[in-house]
N, C-alpha and C positions, 0 to 999 in steps of 0.2 A: 074691182075684183076682190073677192074675199077668200082668205086662206083658212081652211078648216084646221082646227086643233087636232093633232094626231090622237088616235085611240090606241094606246100602248097595251100590248099583251106580253107578259113575261112568262118564262118557263124555266124550270131547273131547281125549284125548291126541293131540298132533299135532306135526309139524315144519313150521315156517312161516318166512317172511321177517319181518324186523322190522316191527312195527306192522301186521301183517296181521290182519284181523278173524277171530276164532275163537269158536265157541260151545262152552261146557262145561256140564256138569250132572250131576245125581245123581237116583236113584230109590230107593224102599224105606223112606222115613221120612215122618213127618208134618211136621216142621220141619227147616230147613236153615240153617246158618251157614257162610259161605265166608270164608276167611282167606288172604291172600297170604303169600309166604315172608318178608315183612318183619314179619308179625304184625299187619297191619292188616286190619280187617273190611271186606269188599267188599260183600256183599249177603246177603239171606236168601231170595232166589229159588232155585228148584230149578235153573233154567237161565238163563244170561246170556252176554253177549258180552265178550270181552277183546281187547286190542290190545297185547300185550307187545312191548317193544323188546329184551328179553333173555330168555334161558331162565328160565322161572318155574314153580314148583310151587305149585299152589293146593290148600288143605286144606279139606274140607267135613266138618262135624259134623252128622250126622243124628240126630234124636231122636223117640221115641214117648212123650212125657211124661218119666218118670224114667229111661228107658233110652236110651242113645245109642250111636252107632257112628261111626267116622272113616274117611274115604276120601281119595284124592289124585288130582289130574289134573296132568300135566306138559305144558307147551307148550315145545318146544325151538325156539329161534330160531337160524336159520342166519346165519352171518356174511355181511355184504354191504357194498357200498360205502357210504361216508358222505361225501356231497357237502357242501362248504362253499363259500360265496361271499364274496368280498372285493371292495370297490370303493366308488365314490362313493355316498353316501346322500342328499346334498342337492345340488340343482342350482339355482343362483340366476340367474333370467332365462334367456336362451337359452344354449345350449352343449351339450356332450356329457358323458355319464357312462360310465365304463369299468368293467365288471364281469368278474371272473375266477372261474371255478368250478374246484374241484380235488377229488380223492378218487376219480376214476374216469376212465379213458381215453376212454370213449365217452359224450359228453354232448350233449344238445340243450337249447336254450333255447326256452321257450314263454311266451306272454303269458296274460292272464286269460281270453282267448277260445280258448285252446289252439292258437293259431296258432304254428307253428314259426318262430322268428326267426333261429336260427343253429345250426350243428352244431360250431362252434369253441368252445374252452374260454373264450375272451375275447369279450365282447359289448360293442360300443359303441353307445349309444342316445342319442337326443336327444328326450326326452319333453317335451311342452308342459304336462302336468299330472302330478300324483303318480300313479305307476304301479308295479305289482308285477310282478316278473320271476321265473320259476322255471327252475331247472336240474334236469333229470331224466336218469337213466341211460337210455342207448339201446343198441340192439343186443341180442345174445344174452347174457343174464345171468339167473341163477337168481333173485336178489332185486334189486329196483330201489330207488332212493332219490330223494328230491326235496328240494331246498332252495329257499327263497324269499328275495328281497331287494327291498325297497321303496326307490324313488328318489323323494324328496319334492321337488317343484318349487315354488320360491318366487320372490319378487322382491326385489331389493335394497331396503332400506327407504328411503322418500322422507323425508329428514330436512331440517330447517332449522337453521341455525347463526346465533346472534345474539350481539351484544355491546352492552353498555350505552353504550360509547364507542368510536369508531373512531380518534379522535385524542386523545391524552392528553399531559399533561406527564410528562417523564421521572421515573420512580419512583412514579407514581400507580397505584392498584389498578384493574384492569379485570375485570369478571365476564363470562365466556364461557358460553354455554348452548346446548344442542341438544335437539331434540325429534323424535319420530317412530320411536324404536326402544326396545329394552329394556335394552341394555348399551352403555356408552360408555367409550372409552379415549382420553385426550388425550395428544398428544406435541408437543414443540417442534420447531423447524426441524432440529435435529440428530437427531431420532428418539427422544429421551429421553422416557420416560413421565413425565408431570407431574400425572396425576390420573385419576380415574374418576368416573362419575356424570353426571347431566344438566347440572350447572354446576360451574365451577371459578373460582377467583380467581387472576389472574396480576399480576405487577408488572414490566412490561417496562422495561428500562434503555435499550433502543434499539428502533428499528422492528423488529417481530418477526412471524413467521407461526406460527400454531398450527393443528394438525390434529386432528380428532376422527374416530375410527373407530367407527361405530354398528352394532350387531349385533341382529338380531331373534331371536325365539324358536326358529327352526329353523336359525339359524347364518348367514343371509345378512347381508352387511355393506355399508356405504357409507362412504366417507371424504369429508370436506369440510374446507376450510381457510379461515381468517379471518386477516387481517392487521391489526395494530394499529400505527399510526404514532405515534411519540413526537416531541415537540418540546421543546427545551431552553428554560430561562428566557431572555427577551429575544430569542428567535429570530423572533418576529412583532412588528412595531412599525409605528407610523404617525408621520409627521412632515412638516413643511415644511422642505426643506433650507436651509442657510445660503446667503444671497444678498447680493450687493452691487449696488445699482441707482443710477442717476443720476437725480436728480429732474427734470432737463431732458428726460428721455425720455418723460415723461408716464405713461400707463397702463402698469401692470406686471402680469405673470401669475405667480402663485405656485402651484406644484403641491403637492397633498396626496398623499404617497406612502405606499404599503404595502410593507413589507419582509418577505419570507417565505423559509423554507428551500427549496432546490432541489427536494427530493422532493414538495413540496406543489403544484408546477406542475400545472395541470389540475384541481385540487380546487375545488369550489364551496363558499363559506362565506356565512353571513349569517343574520340581518340584522346590519348593521354600523352602530354609532352612534359618532360622534366629537364632541368638543367643541373648537372652535378659538377661541383667545383671543388678541387683539392689543391694543396700546395705541391709544387713540382718537386721540392727537395724532400718531401715526406714519402711520396708514393710513386712507383712506376706502375701505371695501369696497363696490364697485359691484354685483357679482354673484358667485354661486358656482354652477358648473355641474358635472354629473357625479353629484351627490348632492343630495337635497332639503335645504334649509337653512332653519332657523328661528332668529331672533335670541332669545337667552336672557339671563337675568340674569348679568352678569359678576361675578367675584370682588370687584372694586372699581369705583367710579364712573369712574375714569380708564381703564378697559378696556372692550372690547366682545367679546361671545362669541356664537358661532353653533353650534347643534347640527346636525350633518350626519347624514343617514340614507340607507341604501340597503338594499333587500330582500336581494339576493345579489350576490356578486362571484365571478367565475371567475378564479382566479389564473393569470396567463399569463407572469409573469416574477418573478424574485426581487426586483426593484425596479419597482414598477408604480404609475403615476399613476392615482388613483381619483377625484379631483375637482380642479377648477381654480378658484382665487380670482382674480378680476379686481379690481384696486384702483388707487388713486392715492396716491402718497406725499405726505405733508403737511409734513414737516420735512426739513432738510438739514444742511449743515455737518458731515458725517461723523457723524451721529447713528446710534446703534445701538439697535435695538428687538428685542423677542422675539416669536416666534409660537409659541404652545404648542398642541400637539395631544394631547388626552387620549382614550384609548380607553375608551368607556363600555360597549360590548357588542360581542361577536364570536361570533355564533351558529355552532355546529358545530365550534368550535375553542376549547379552553380558554385562559384567560388565565393564563400560568404564573408570574406574579409580581405583587406588589401595586402596584409603581410602573409604571403603564402610561402615564405622561405623558412626552412628548418635546418639547424646546424647540429651535427653530431661531433663528438670528440673522439679522435683516434690517438691513443697513447701508445707509443712504441718504446719498449724496454729491451734490454739485452746486454750482452757483454761484447765489447770490442767495437770501436768506432770504425767507420769506413767499411762496414760490412753491408752487403746487399743481400738480404734474405739468407744470411749465413755464408755468402760467397764474397771473398775478398776482392775489392776493387783495386787492382794493382797499378792502375795508371789513371790519373785525372785527365780530363779532356784538355787538349791544347789546340790552338788555332793560330797558324803562322801565315801571314799574307805579305808577299814581297815581290818585286821592289815597289816602293811608293815614293814618287809617282811611277806609273807603269812604263816599262820600255816596250820591247817587242812581245814579251811573254809575261803574264801574270801567274805567279806561283802560289799555290795554296797547299799547305801541308797540315794534316789533321792526325792526331792520335787520341783515342778514346777508349777507356775501359768501362764506360757506362753501358750496360746492356740495353738493347732496344733500338727503336727507329731514330735515325738522324736525318736532318734535312739541311743541305747547303744551298744557299741562294745568293745571287748578286742582283741588286736592284739599283736603278739609276735615280737621278734627282726627281724624275716625274713619277716614280713608283712602278716603272715597268720592270718586269723580271727579265734580266738579260741572260741568266744562266741558272740552272737548277739541277741538283743531283740528290738522290735519296739512297741511303745505305743503312745496313743493320749491324749492330755490334752484338756478338754472341756472349752468352754467359761464360765465365772462366777464361775470357780472352780479351785481347786488345785489337782494335781495328786501326789500320793505317791507310790513309787516303792521301794521295798526291795528285793534284790537278795542275795541268799546264794549259793555260787558256790564252790563245793568241789575242793580242791587243786589238787586232783588226775586227774582232767579233764584239768588241765592247764600245760603248758610247764615250765620247769625250766629256770631261767634267768629273764631278765627284760621284762615287759609287759606294754602296754599302754591302759588305760581305757579311752574311749572317749564317751562323751555325746553330741549329736548334737540336738539343738532345732531350732525352726523357726528363732531365732534371734541371736544365739551364739553357739559356740562349747567350751566345757570344757574338759580338759584333766588331767588325773592323772597317775603317773608312780608308778608301784608296782614291787616287785621282789619275786620270788619263789626260795628259796635256795636249797631245796632238790627235 
């Protein structure tokens, strides 16, 4: 049995413009294999469409089993204009994009709906959403060309910039962070790059401003700045200034002052806690205004301490009175006493040194000892406790010419308060207190009877045998 060699007939030779649709094919065989001029297999169909952008010769091999034949189809591509578009690809927020087409003298711009936008080579557009623009050849030309350009419309990223501290001591480390974008570049006030990433650490030596430029995935960016204020050691302090007072003047006013750097004016800080300590024999503190005051345990029995507190303070001056102590001087003859103000807490502002205590001097002068603000103290305080040991009744007799609050307490060996009485001594007078306390209300063993006045504390020990 003999197999005839196929007699191939091809069709589709043509001259076209680039990318024009053309159909080519062959007949006369049972199977077909089409190959382009690069040697790549295209199809096994007898007929198919091609869209050549350059002159191309297609080879077909037709076979009837063992026998085959070869044929050719050539598509000649005519030279034509090649339009290119240059211009803005991203528009962030509102604004305009400028597109310029080149490669042919006669061009028109159309949108996705084939509406003609312009016949000039340059097109200025203001899209509100991502849009595709096409530049096509216009007028009398053998072959046409089309180029496309997409303008992506985005929005500048909405970022937030944070810092773990806005006021720091000189030389402290501060962490700056930003969120809301994909890429971040940080610069200092001089424009020098100091880092990338969501967060960086800086060590400001002076009050400084830092800027982050944040960019999203399409290239839209936003810049934000943050300022870090630095304070030097001892630049924030609290004290009662040195004062000289005459005892004959009676009541005195002592300002508790806050000292801050000029750049901090207008800043709100808080909470603020201070500890004010004076000598008991020097001052009788009548009241403290401007801050809440609670009497606290002093460093030693001959001192008195008050803890002062306020939620917030808005700094209005480099030297600002934040509280006022109303008091009466108790000693004279050019006596010098100290008023210590210790900073315990200052919210929102770092304490830049360990030594946060400042001491002012109070010099009390005047004529006549034993004068209390010009008022004669006619009777010193006396405390008589009897009998000792206790029988059926414990007798306590008190006389005091010291004006102000007095506290009488009885405490057992375990520190339990068995008895307590508070009373006031008025100016220009003497207070007399006589207490008769049944022994049945007291514990057996040793007890401490303590009388605390504005200027001293007296203590007596007694015992209950049964």
